[in-house]
C-alpha positions in Angstrom: 78.9 7.9 82.1 81.4 6.1 79.9 80.9 6.1 76.2 78.5 3.4 75.2 79.4 1.2 72.2 77.1 2.2 69.4 76.7 -1.5 68.4 75.6 -2.5 71.9 71.9 -3.4 72.2 70.1 -2.6 75.4 67.3 -5.2 75.9 64.7 -5.1 78.7 62.4 -7.9 79.8 59.2 -7.5 81.8 58.5 -9.8 84.8 55.7 -11.7 83.2 57.8 -12.4 80.0 60.8 -13.3 82.2 58.7 -16.1 83.8 58.5 -17.8 80.4 56.1 -20.3 79.0 56.7 -24.1 78.9 56.1 -25.7 75.6 56.7 -29.3 74.5 55.5 -29.0 71.0 56.4 -26.5 68.2 54.3 -26.2 65.1 56.1 -24.5 62.2 54.4 -23.1 59.1 55.7 -20.7 56.5 54.8 -18.6 53.5 57.1 -17.1 51.0 57.8 -14.1 53.3 57.6 -15.4 56.9 57.9 -18.3 59.3 55.3 -18.8 62.0 56.4 -20.8 65.1 53.5 -21.8 67.4 54.6 -23.1 70.8 52.1 -25.5 72.6 52.0 -27.2 76.0 50.4 -30.6 75.3 49.4 -32.6 78.4 48.3 -36.3 78.4 44.6 -36.8 79.0 43.8 -33.3 77.9 41.6 -33.3 74.8 42.6 -29.7 73.9 45.8 -27.7 74.0 46.4 -24.0 73.5 49.1 -22.1 71.8 51.2 -20.4 74.5 53.3 -18.2 72.2 53.4 -17.4 68.5 56.6 -16.0 67.0 56.5 -14.6 63.4 59.9 -14.2 61.7 61.4 -13.4 58.3 63.1 -16.4 56.6 66.5 -14.7 57.2 65.9 -14.4 60.9 64.6 -17.9 61.1 67.8 -19.2 59.5 69.8 -17.2 62.0 67.8 -18.8 64.8 68.4 -22.2 63.4 72.2 -21.6 63.3 72.2 -20.2 66.8 70.3 -23.2 68.1 72.7 -25.6 66.4 75.7 -23.8 67.8 74.2 -23.8 71.3 73.2 -27.4 71.2 76.8 -28.3 70.2 78.1 -26.3 73.2 75.5 -28.0 75.5 76.4 -31.5 74.3 80.1 -30.8 74.6 79.6 -30.1 78.3 76.6 -32.4 79.1 76.8 -35.2 76.6 74.6 -36.0 73.6 70.9 -35.1 73.9 68.9 -38.3 73.3 66.1 -37.9 70.7 62.6 -38.6 71.9 62.7 -41.9 69.9 65.5 -43.1 72.1 63.4 -43.5 75.2 59.8 -43.9 76.3 58.2 -41.1 78.2 55.9 -42.3 81.1 52.3 -41.2 80.5 51.5 -40.8 84.2 54.1 -38.0 84.8 54.6 -39.1 88.4 50.9 -39.1 89.2 48.7 -42.1 90.0 48.6 -44.9 87.4 45.1 -45.9 86.1 44.1 -49.5 86.6 41.4 -51.5 84.9 
């Protein structure tokens, strides 16, 4: 077995975590020592939504995440074009399902 780089991190992921969770809303709160990121899947016509994942991070790690997201968004937009903000288009409320009529 070749010598492993001591700085290399070996990360494993279980099947259930690898499937991921869809979220279309993030609620961010913080204290002096931590940031709490709650990821929610909000669906139209549903009176109640549930937090799908909660990530608690130090302020330093949160800032690293912000910088990593910024860098990756820049790379994505360089290849795929500018991501339009939600204010730039109207999302249909029927999501491809039947449209209600009065």
